Steps between C-alpha positions, in 0.01 A plus 500: 500500500640788307273811454536691182467874526377671188482866476213606277447854398161672571446511130549115470269452801235727340519309179446169684215649696325633193529178315376299798209742543392472132501120513302490829252762371453294186421197705264696729322629185448150364399348836245770581370535140578876495688719272871538549449869568248420774735244653785752491292758675406244775856399537653848513236595769630229732768495768668226307585750227664728753694208651609383151687832437642514845814320397594418855214246524652286222164427347639617162703167498193276529275326256176621346318230690656615829399868430144399413475282810624798705245723338217258574608476868509866539158571350322232693 
């Protein structure tokens, strides 16, 4: 199997991470019945937030559902 090697810039990775975070925070807000701002504060206080912006983890490439599941796992 051939492996493709894409070279993304940090700016592109950041853009993906921010978009992913926004979608996951929106879902967290709806699920928990809290404001978007409160959900954002909860998320940005978590270790998942730090990992999302550590581009070596590759989390920035995942889906909002994956990110939210990771968040749930880390706070439990």
